[in-house]
N, C-alpha and C positions, 0 to 999 in steps of 0.2 A: 489402543496400542500399548505394548509393554514399554518399560523404561529403556530397554535395549534399543528401541527404535529412535531414541533421541540423543544418540551419541554424535552430535554435530561436529564435523571437522571442516577446517578451512579448505576450500576448493580453488577459488580464483579471486583475483583482484584486477579490476580495470581502473586505470588512472595513473597519475604520477606517483610512483612509489618512493621517489627521493624527497628529502625534506626541502621543499621549495615554498616560496610565497604563493599562497592560494589566490588565484584570480577570482574576484567576486562572481563573474559570469559563469565560472566553471562549477559552482556549488550546485549539487544535485538537489532538486526540490520535489521530485515525483518518481516513484518506482512502481512498476505494475507488470505482473505476468499475464499472459493471455489465458483463455480457459483450458488450453491443452498443456500449458507450461513449456511448450517448445519455443516460444518467443517471449522476450523480455524487453520492456521499453523503459527509458529513463528520460526525464526532462530536467533542465537546469535553469538557473537565473538568467542566462543569456538567451532564452527562448528557443534553445535547440532541443531536438528529440533525437535520441540515439537508440537504435534497435539492435538487439542481439538475438542470435538463433542458436538453438541447442545443437551441439555436435553429436549427431546420432551414431557416429562411428565409435564413440567412447561410451562405455557402459556406465561410467561415473558421471556425475553432474558437471558438465563442462559446456560453456557457451563461447560463441565466436562473434566477432563484430559483423553486423549485417549492413547497416547503412546509418547515415546521419543526415538530418535536414533541419533547416531553419523554420520553425513552426510560427513563432510570433516575433514581431519587431516592436521596438519602443514607439509609442505614438504620443500625441499631445491633443488633448481635448481643449480646443480654443474657446468653446462656449463656457466651460467651467474652469478654464485656466488650470487644468489638471494633467499631470504627466502620467501616462499609463505604461507601467513597466512591461517588459517582454517576458518576465518570469513565468514559467509553467507552473500553474497551481495544482493541476491534476491531469492524469492520463487514464483513459478507459478504453479497453479493447472491445470490439464488437465480434460476435461469433460469425465466422465465415465458413461457408461450405466449399469455397474455391481455395484450393491449396496454393494457387499461384498469386493470389492477391489477398491482402489483409486490410482491415479498416480499424482505425482508432480515433478517439476524440481527444483533443487537447484543448486546454483553456488557460488563459491568463486572467487578469482581473475583470476584463470586459467582454472579450470575444471568445467564442467557442468555434473550433474548426474540426471538420471531419476529413481525415486524411486517408487516401488509398495508397498502400504500399504494394508494389508489384514488380515483376521481372520485366524488363524492357530490353528488346532486341536492338542492338546497334548495327545498322547496315551501312555499308560503304559502297561507293561506285567502283566496281572492279574493271569495267570496260566501257569506253565511250568513244565518240568519234575523234576526240582529240588525241587519244592514245594511238589511233590509226594514222593520224597525221604525223605524229612524232616518229612513228616507224618509217614513214616515207622520207621525212627530212633527214633521218639518220642513215638512209641508204639501205635499210633492211629489205626494201621492196622496190625493184626497178620497173615493175610492170605498170603501164599506164592505167590498167584496170583498177588499181587501188587508189587512184586520185580521188579526192573528195568531190562529190557531186550530189545532187538531190536524189539520184537513183540509188546510191549506195549508203545513204544516211541510215543509221540504226539507233534504236532506243537504247539508252544506257542500261547496263546490267548492274543489279544490286546483289551483293553477297553478304551473308551474315558475318559480322566481324566479332561481336562480343555480346555478352549479356550483362546488364547492370541492374541494380535494385534502385527503382525510382519512387519518389513520393510526390503525390499531387493532391492539392486540396479539392475535395469534391463538393463540400458545402461549407458556408461560413455563416454562423449564427451570431448576429451582432445586434446592437442597439436595443437590447431588451432588459438590461440591468442597470439601474441607477447606482447601485452600490457594488462593492467588490465581490466577485464570484469566489466562493470558498470551496464548492464541491459540485461535481457532476456525477450522475449515476445512470447507467443504462438499464432499461426494463427487460424483463425476461421474455417479452414478446418480440424483442429485437427490432421494434418499429419506433419506439419512443424513448426519451430520456428526460431527466430533470436536471435543472441547474439551480443552485441556491446561492443567494447573496446574503447580506446581513439581515435583510427584512423581508425578502420575498423568495418564493420558489416558483419557477416556471416550468411548464410541461411543453416539450417539443416533439414534433414528428421529424424523424431523420430526413425525410424527403422534402420538408417544407421549411426552408431556412429563414423565411421572412415573416413568420407568424408563430407566436407561442401563446399559451394559455396560463394565466396566473392562477395557481391553485392554492397558494398560501401567501397571506399578506398580513404581517403583524405590525405594520407601521401605524402608529397612533395619529390621530388628527393633529395633535399638538406634540411636536418632537420633544418638548420638555417633559412629557409624560412617558418617554421611552424608558423601559426598565430591563429589557432583555433583547438580545439579537440571536439570529440563527447562526449556529457554528458549523453544522454538518447535516447532510441529508443523504439518504440511500433508499433505493428500491428494494422490496422483498425479492429474494433470489428465485422464488417459484411462483408467487401469486402476483400477477401484473397489476392488480388493483390496489395493492398495499405499498405504502412507503412510510418512512419515518424521518423525523428531523430532531436535532438536539438544540439546546439553547444555552446561553451563558448563565442561566439560573440553575443549571444542573438537571434539567428535566428533559425527558424524551417523549415525543408525541408520535403515536402510530396512527396513520390516517388511511381511510378507505375512500378512494375516489368514486366509488359507486354511491356513497351516501350523499355527497354534496359537491357542487362545482367548486366551491371555495372551502377548503379543508382547514379552516381556522379553529372552529369550535367543536365540532363533533369528532373528537379524537379520543384515543386511549392514552392517558398520561402516565408515564413511569417516573415516579418520584419517590425518593427516600426521605422519611421524616428526619429532620435535624432539630436537635434541642436548641431553643433560642439562647440558652445560657452559654453554649459553646460558640455562639456566633460572634465574630469579630471582623475587623477590617479586612483581613486576608482571606476569610472563608468565602467572601463573595467572589474573589478572583480564583481561588483554588477549586471552587465547586463548578466552575465553567467547564463544560464538556468540550474537549478539543476534537474528539473523533468518536464516531459511533458506527458499529458494524453488525449486520445480520450474520449468524452462522450460516454456512453453506446449505445446511438442511432446513433453514428458516425457523428453527425451534427457539433459538436463543438470540439475545442481543447483548453485545459487549460495548461498554462505554468507557472512555478514558478521560479523566480530569488530571489535574497537575500531580495529585498525590496518590490516586488510587485507580484501579480498574474494577468496574462493577459488571457482573454478569446477571442478566435478567432472563426470566422465562416469559415468552410472549403472552402466556396465559395468566401471569401473576404480576400485576403492576404496582402493588403496594410496597414491596421491598425487593431488593436484589437477592438472587440465590447465593451469591458469593461476592465478597468485597476483598480485593487483594491490595494490600498496602505496598505500593511500589516505591514511594519516596518517604519512608518513615524517618530516614536520616535527615530530611530537610525540614521537618516540622519545627525544629528549633532555630532554623536559619532562614525563615521566610522573609524577614526584613532584609537580609543580604540579597536574596533572589529578587526582591522588589526593587532594590536600588540598582541592580545591574540588568533589570528587565527580563531576567531568566524565568520569572514566574509566569510570564506571558507566552512561553514556548508552547507550541501546539504539537504535542506528541500524538502519533498515530497508534493504532493497534490492528492486529490481524488475527483471524481464525486460521487454523490448519484446514486442510482440504477435507478431513473427516469430521470437522466441527468439534473435536474434543479438546484441542489445545489452543493457547493464545500466546502471542508475542507482543511485546511493546518495548519502547526505548527509554533511555536514561542518559546520564552524563558520563564524562570520562570515556566516551566511545563505547559504553556498555549497553547491551540490550538483553532483555530477559525473555525466556520462554517458560511458560507454565504448562507442563504436559498433563494430559488427562484431567483438566480442571473442570470439565463438564461431562455429564453423562449423555452419551449418544444413544440413538435409537437401537443400534446394534447391541449396546450394553444392556438396554432394557429387555431386549429379546433373550439375551443370555442370562438375565437375572443378576447382572453385575452392577454394583454400586461403587462409584469411585471413592477411594479413601484418601483424604487430604492429610498426609503424614508429614508433620514438620520435622521429623527426625531423619529425613533424607536430604542429604546435601550432595554436592558434586565434588568430584576429586580432580584436582588440577593436573596430576601427573599421569594417571592412566585413563582419564576420560571416562569414568564409569560412576554410577551412583554409589555412594558409600552410606551404609546404614549406621547411624550412631544409636546405640542401645540406650533407652531412657531409664532403665532400671539398674544402673550400675554395670559391672562387668559380668554379671551372672546371666549368660544368654539363655539358659534353661528357664530361669525365673521370668525373663522378659517374654519368652515364647509362651509360657503357661498363662501369663496375664493377658497376652494378646489373644490367646485361644479362648479364654473365658469371656472376653469382651465380644468376640465374634459369635460365639455360641449363644450368647445372651441376645444378640440382635438378629438371630436367625440367619447367620451367614453373611451379614452385611450391615451397613450403617443404618440407623434410623433417620427419619427425615429431620429430626432435631439436630442430630449429630452432623448430618450433611450440610446443614445451613449454619453450623457453628462458626466460630472465628478461628478455626485451625488454619495454620499457615500452609498453603499448598507448596508442592515441590516447585523449586525455582532453579532454572538453568541460566547462568549468566555467562554471556560471551562478550568478547571485546573485539570490535572491528577497527583495528589499527595495524600498524606495520609490525607489531610483535608477532603476528600470526605467520610471518615469513620465516621466523626462526625455527619453527617446528610445524611443518605442514601435515604431519601425521596425526596430530592431536589438536583439538580446538582449544581456544583460550578460555577454559572454564574456571570460574571463581565460585567459591562457596559464599553463602550469604554473610558469614562471619568475617571473611576476608574483605568483602565489599564494605562492611561497616568500619573495619579498621582503616581501609584505604580512604574512605570518605571523611573519617574523622580528621584526617591530616589535611587533605586538599581536594577540592573539586574544580575541575576545569569546565565551566559552564559553556564555553565556546565549543567544546567537543560534545555535542549532543546528537543522539541518534533519533531523528524525527521520522524518516521515511524508509519504508521497507516493504517487502511483499513476500508472501508464502506461496510456494509452488502448489497448485490446486490438486495434484495427484501423488505427491511424494513429499518426504521431509527434506526439502531443500528451500533455502531462503536467500533472498538477495537484500543487502543492507547498504544504504547510502551513508557514507561518513565524509562529510564536506564534499571534496571533489573526487572521491574514490567510491567504486562500487564493489563491495565484497559479496562473495557467494559462499555459503556454508551448506554442507549436505551431510545427511546421516546414511547415505547409501554405502 
């Protein structure tokens, strides 16, 4: 995609727009588009799931409220004296061929539920024997033939009154996880899914709620020897036998279920070498991967830790293709983030539908989009190699990319030098240049109430302005952790505390 395809503008906001005290239960904890992008689901700390539907009458990206239901309630495990929160940890849609009903999985710390969302006809009794008796008592009929008797009793008549959107739990998958569930992922075969907690990953069949198979178990015999935990897991989008999981050690393991029943050892490990000299107390925390995602085409893997986003090729596990420094500004303030527990925030990340771009979150209600950060199969066919140019920034006033010339004000000189570099490389970058430490393009948007002031342009910031802003003050409570990218277009939904923002480049 060209850079013109990433001019994101504010589209909608759901939630309280006034400055009020945010209720803990209203904080959004999960956001997910379905595979068509026509439906959007959110989950919150109160255990509620809210669904939105695309307004097809509007050519722009616009959604309307569909329904809301209580997915999970707070429970208490009397055996372990443990309170189980109702908070929704993750939501995953299932592909449905029936347009009238939709299925999605929701999970809290212990229990996974499969929900069916469908249109339900409300029918009311329009005519019965009592209505006939009322007519007689009111004198509307004086004929004795209308008196009630066994001979003239009739079955009540039902008439359609209204249609509502209902949600019903079809399956409940429980009692399989000793530790807190952190992620669920549906398989491309649409028959199975996995659920991961801190030490184990289970494989489920959607139709069998009372039985699961343990496919990963990293729990040591002696818990004092525990060195890492599972932080995220996901199925491959196309190959139903492959899945991956990440750990708090900063490693990603790609597993093939055909090789072994228990996928603990025969795995492909993605791990970057770190210099022991640079190792310190904080690196153990910041290297923990909070989220890991396959690209929709299955070619790439993106992982997010506290400070960086790493992009991997599934065929090359010794080093990442690209490392994006998301929180360079926080490297000198890790002690502050440790004291206020912000260093343990679990930021997510998402690929665009065409597998070329990545988005992730930050503080001060900022989130970043890195357009064209990986080379897609379409680019390979066209002979195009992505150029990571650090001289592109975003313009806050007219919402376009602004090119800062690196060779002074002489544009002819800069163009000639760029031309020499391109001709030298045969019309594109070399592999060494592509894997260099150049800073990729970065679009920074803000999901807060300032977007209401100017709905025609998005709240874009340049990287220099973010550095200036962060040098003064950082609000660690305003973190963008949860979001989702539309699978077929450049539209994104972003959760900011109790509000859901939608931005679109349409």
